matplotlib code that plots the C-alpha trace (Angstrom):
import matplotlib.pyplot as plt

x = [0.0, 1.2, -0.7, -3.6, -3.9, -3.3, -0.3, 1.0, 3.3, 6.8, 10.1, 10.8, 7.5, 8.4, 11.8, 10.2, 12.2, 9.4, 10.1, 12.9, 12.9, 15.6, 15.6, 12.0, 10.9, 9.4, 11.1, 10.1, 12.9, 11.4, 12.9, 16.3, 16.1, 15.3, 18.0, 20.5, 19.1, 19.4, 23.1, 23.8, 22.4, 24.3, 27.6, 27.1, 26.4, 29.4, 31.6, 30.4, 30.9, 34.3, 35.4, 34.2, 35.6, 36.7, 37.5, 34.5, 31.9, 29.0, 25.4, 25.7, 28.9, 27.3, 24.4, 26.6, 29.1, 26.2, 24.7, 28.0, 29.1, 25.8, 26.1, 29.7, 28.9, 26.0, 28.0, 31.0, 28.8, 27.0, 29.9, 32.9, 36.0, 35.8, 32.8, 34.6, 35.9, 32.3, 31.0, 31.5, 29.6, 26.8, 26.5, 26.4, 23.6, 21.5, 22.0, 21.3, 18.1, 17.0, 17.5, 15.6, 12.8, 12.5, 12.2, 8.7, 7.8, 9.1, 6.6, 7.7, 9.9, 9.2, 10.8, 12.9, 12.4, 8.7, 9.7, 10.6, 13.5, 15.3, 14.9, 15.8, 19.0, 19.9, 19.0, 21.1, 24.0, 23.7, 23.6, 26.8, 28.6, 28.1, 28.9, 32.0, 33.0, 32.6, 34.6, 37.5, 37.5, 37.2, 38.1, 36.9, 35.9, 33.0, 31.1, 30.6, 28.2, 25.8, 26.4, 25.3, 27.1, 27.2, 28.3, 25.4, 23.0, 24.6, 22.1, 19.3, 21.0, 22.8, 19.6, 17.8, 20.7, 20.9, 17.1, 17.4, 20.2, 18.4, 15.2, 17.1, 17.1, 13.5, 12.5, 14.7, 13.4, 9.7, 9.7, 11.2, 9.2, 5.9, 6.2, 7.4, 4.9, 2.1, 2.9, 3.0, -0.4, -1.9, -0.4, -1.9, -5.3, -5.2, -4.0, -6.9, -9.5, -8.1, -5.2, -4.0, -5.5, -5.1, -1.4, 0.3, -0.5, 0.7, 4.0, 5.5, 4.2, 5.5, 8.9, 9.2, 8.2, 10.7, 13.4, 12.5, 12.6, 16.1, 17.2, 15.8, 17.6, 20.8, 20.4, 19.7, 22.7, 24.9, 23.5, 24.2, 27.8, 28.3, 27.1, 29.4, 32.4, 31.5, 33.5, 31.7, 30.7, 32.3]
y = [0.0, 3.6, 6.2, 3.9, 3.4, 0.2, 0.0, -2.6, -5.3, -3.8, -5.5, -5.2, -7.0, -9.8, -10.2, -10.0, -6.8, -4.5, -5.2, -6.7, -7.9, -6.7, -7.8, -8.9, -5.5, -5.2, -2.2, -0.8, -1.5, -0.8, 2.7, 1.4, -1.4, 1.0, 3.5, 0.7, -0.3, 3.3, 3.4, 0.1, 1.3, 4.6, 2.8, 0.4, 3.3, 5.2, 2.2, 1.6, 5.3, 5.3, 2.2, 3.6, 7.1, 8.3, 11.5, 10.9, 10.3, 7.9, 8.6, 7.7, 9.6, 12.7, 12.6, 12.4, 15.0, 17.4, 17.0, 17.5, 20.3, 22.1, 21.7, 22.8, 26.0, 26.8, 26.2, 28.2, 31.1, 31.2, 30.5, 31.6, 29.5, 28.5, 26.4, 24.3, 21.8, 21.2, 20.3, 16.5, 16.7, 18.9, 16.9, 13.7, 15.0, 16.2, 12.9, 10.7, 12.5, 12.8, 9.1, 8.2, 10.5, 8.9, 5.4, 6.3, 6.5, 3.0, 0.1, -2.2, 0.3, 3.0, 6.4, 6.2, 10.0, 9.3, 8.1, 10.7, 8.6, 9.0, 12.8, 13.4, 11.5, 13.6, 16.8, 16.0, 15.2, 18.6, 20.2, 18.5, 19.0, 22.8, 23.4, 21.3, 23.3, 26.5, 25.2, 24.1, 27.4, 29.8, 27.6, 29.2, 32.3, 30.4, 31.1, 34.7, 33.4, 32.9, 36.1, 38.8, 42.0, 43.5, 42.0, 43.7, 41.6, 38.3, 37.3, 37.8, 36.7, 33.5, 31.5, 32.8, 31.7, 28.3, 27.8, 29.0, 26.5, 23.7, 24.5, 24.0, 20.2, 20.2, 22.4, 20.4, 17.0, 17.9, 19.8, 16.8, 14.2, 16.1, 16.7, 13.3, 11.5, 13.7, 12.9, 9.1, 9.3, 11.3, 8.8, 5.9, 7.6, 8.2, 4.6, 3.3, 5.5, 5.5, 3.1, 4.3, 7.8, 8.9, 8.0, 8.5, 12.2, 13.1, 11.3, 14.3, 16.6, 14.4, 14.1, 17.9, 18.0, 15.3, 17.1, 20.4, 18.9, 17.5, 20.9, 22.7, 20.4, 20.8, 24.6, 25.0, 22.8, 25.0, 28.1, 26.8, 25.9, 29.3, 31.0, 29.0, 30.1, 33.8, 35.9, 36.0, 39.4, 40.4]
z = [0.0, -0.7, 1.2, 1.6, -2.1, -4.1, -6.4, -8.9, -7.7, -7.1, -7.6, -3.9, -3.2, -5.6, -3.9, -0.5, 0.4, 1.4, 5.0, 7.1, 10.7, 13.0, 16.6, 16.2, 15.0, 11.5, 9.6, 6.3, 3.8, 0.4, 0.1, 1.1, -1.5, -4.3, -3.1, -3.4, -6.7, -7.9, -6.7, -8.4, -11.7, -11.6, -10.7, -13.6, -16.0, -14.8, -15.2, -18.7, -19.7, -18.0, -20.0, -23.3, -23.0, -26.5, -28.3, -30.4, -27.7, -28.1, -27.2, -23.5, -23.1, -24.8, -22.3, -19.3, -20.6, -21.4, -17.9, -16.1, -18.3, -17.8, -14.0, -14.0, -16.0, -13.7, -10.5, -11.7, -12.9, -9.6, -7.2, -9.2, -9.6, -5.9, -6.8, -9.4, -6.8, -5.6, -9.1, -8.5, -5.2, -6.6, -9.9, -7.9, -5.7, -8.7, -10.7, -7.7, -6.7, -10.3, -10.8, -7.6, -8.6, -12.1, -10.6, -9.7, -13.4, -14.1, -13.8, -11.0, -9.3, -6.7, -6.0, -2.8, -2.4, -1.9, 1.6, 4.2, 5.6, 2.3, 2.0, 5.6, 5.2, 2.1, 3.8, 6.9, 4.7, 3.1, 6.6, 7.7, 4.4, 4.1, 7.7, 7.3, 4.3, 6.3, 9.2, 7.0, 5.2, 8.2, 11.2, 14.4, 12.6, 11.1, 14.3, 13.0, 10.4, 13.4, 15.4, 13.0, 12.0, 15.6, 18.8, 20.6, 18.5, 19.4, 22.0, 19.5, 16.3, 17.5, 18.4, 15.3, 13.1, 14.7, 14.2, 10.7, 9.8, 11.6, 9.6, 6.3, 6.4, 7.5, 4.5, 2.1, 3.2, 3.4, 0.0, -1.9, 0.0, -0.3, -4.0, -5.0, -2.7, -4.0, -7.6, -6.8, -5.2, -8.1, -10.6, -8.7, -8.7, -12.4, -13.0, -11.1, -12.8, -16.3, -16.8, -20.2, -20.9, -17.3, -16.9, -20.2, -20.6, -17.1, -17.5, -19.2, -16.6, -13.7, -15.5, -15.5, -11.8, -10.8, -12.7, -11.0, -7.6, -8.2, -9.5, -6.5, -4.0, -6.0, -6.2, -2.5, -1.6, -3.8, -2.2, 1.3, 0.3, -1.3, 1.9, 4.0, 1.8, 2.1, 4.6, 7.9, 9.3, 12.6]

ax = plt.figure().add_subplot(projection="3d")
ax.plot(x, y, z, "-o")
ax.set_aspect("equal")
plt.show()
């Protein structure tokens, strides 16, 4: 069941991987299974592209080069040359989330990002990584990102900034989860009411939506890293 609605038999259901029992407790495992499947697919594709790198690229190499080059151009335009070293991280985040989103459009598969556990993990990773970048860049002076421009405002600004930073993973995770889960539920409803006419026309719309959600997550991650690299006010 997904949100109380019926869905076609999934690969995880066929392989009996929807749930696992740990210490006698039943734990939902479907989103983990499809996350691992997504990673496996991406690793295989990356290996194939790496083995077939040529000066005259093939179709698959062209696709990956276009995606990475577009992301690199966008990041460097927004962050400057300082952002170039973060291109692999940001490109990886975009491709991984985009691939997980797309799995919801494939019969027999499910989007791991339609589960809150997946999006929370991704959002917490972003929280840790951009603060780590700030600490490595500014060392102890990174604390000034939380204190505001005046020392007299520290008692007010510090708790506000802490709450603001902690709210970022909440916003990231709920936005991605809510949109992808909502699309999955709508698709199930259309599939039940009109199996062909109801689902095929909205595939293009959902493809656009899933792409935009991956881009928003990527863009916000880039913005947080950019902010961490900026000189703190003190």
